[in-house]
C-alpha positions, 0 to 999 in steps of 0.5 A: 915484546913486553907483556904485563899481566894484572890478572893473578894466576898461579906460578904454574900458569906463569911457568907454562907461558914463560916456557912457551914463549921465551922470546917475550918478557913477562911481568906478572902482578896480582893487580893494577896497582902492583903493575903501576911501574911496568904497565905504562910501557907494556906492549901487551896487557893481560887483564880481567878487564876491570882495572884499566881506565881511559886515563891509564890508556892515554899514558900507554904509548906502546900498547898494542894488544889487551887479552881479557881473561873474562867475557864481560867488557862493560868496565873497559874503556872501550871508546879510548881503545877504539880511538887508539886502534888497540886490539882487544880479545876476550875469553868468551865461551870459557864460562859456558859449562859452569854457567849452563850447570848453574842455570840448570841447577837453579831451575831444579832448585825452584821446580823441586822447591829444595829451598823449602825442603831444606827449611823443613829439614832444619825444622826436623819437619816431615811433610810430604804435602809440598807441591813440586814441578818438573822441568819436563814440557816447560818452555825456557826462554833464553835471551842472548844465545851466544856460547853460553846460551847454546850450552844452556839450550843443549842441557835444557833439551836433555830435560825435555824442555821447549827451548825458545832463543833470542839473539841480535840476528835471530838465526838458528842455533843448536838446541833451540826449537825456535829463534827470535830477534832481540826486538821480539822479546815481548812476543816471546816472554808470555810463552816462557815458564823460565827466562834466562838473561845472558846478554852482554851489557851494552847501550842496547841492553841496559834495562832490557828487561824492564817494567813492560817485559816483566808485565809480559811474563806469566805469573808463574814465570821464573826469571834468572839473570846470569848477565850483568845486573844493569840488563834488568831494571832491579827497582821494577823487578823488586816491586814485581817480586814484592807483589808476586807477579812472577813466581820467583827470580834467581839473581847472580848479578846486581847493579851494585856489587856486592849487593848491599845489606839494605837491599830488599832483595835479600829478604824476599822468599821468591828471590834466590840471591847468588854472589856473582859466581855462575861462572866460577870453575876450577878450570877457569884460568886454564880455559882462559889461558888456552885462548891467550896461548892460541892468540899469542902464538897467532900474533907472533906469526902475524896472523891477527885474523886468526885470533879468537874473540876479537872485539869491535871496540866501537860496538862493545862486543 
């Protein structure tokens, strides 16, 4: 089969694929524009999921399967893919270790006032009156307990935190002391000292954290968004932070990226801004391609039920 990759990968990874699957023909490109002459008759496409459009899908008459080397699908033309019955799989789960470490790291950053300490260091100021907190005994609310949420919960328990999870089903998850359904978010938020949002962006989760949800949080609460920018009402959050109605926010994702220089979020002392890198890892591509290797092997054997991370394009996850 003709396999076209628009996801930039090293020559080492390219060699592994061509050697392991010599019966397929691979075309490797760094982006969709370089691939334009080959992609229209591709049977399998490997992508990061941000470069395909509904118009392009209409021209791809031989397309059978798309392997997305990321977890997010919010920029994929899912309605077109659903209509054509195109198989889609993603790399869900590969981000769980770096994103869990990021979450623990920024919670410690806020609790131990590391930003303030760094400023004092730059000013050569020795001041031991700074009040700091512990994570021990605090309550963490995880909105969206999938693979990443489970990993965060397990690490939070190692710090002696109480963990409350929220998912679509509300079924029991490793590391969570309590589980609730997504409809119960307003019930859960008042109990949380830290809230991490890690749901996929769908019609149902757009502005899942809005004005009412922000008002339900403690004034001492810390909101961490590692999902997608549109999951949180950014305008409402900005106002909430400016009025100091919660202690802080840590934001790795935004409704517009890169975050415009004019955004007031840059200048807020109670907001930590990071440039969408919570999932970054030196092992990213290796883990993503492990999934593709497994899936391509199953696909070759006609075992489509064995493919990892199959997506229901009509639902978006």
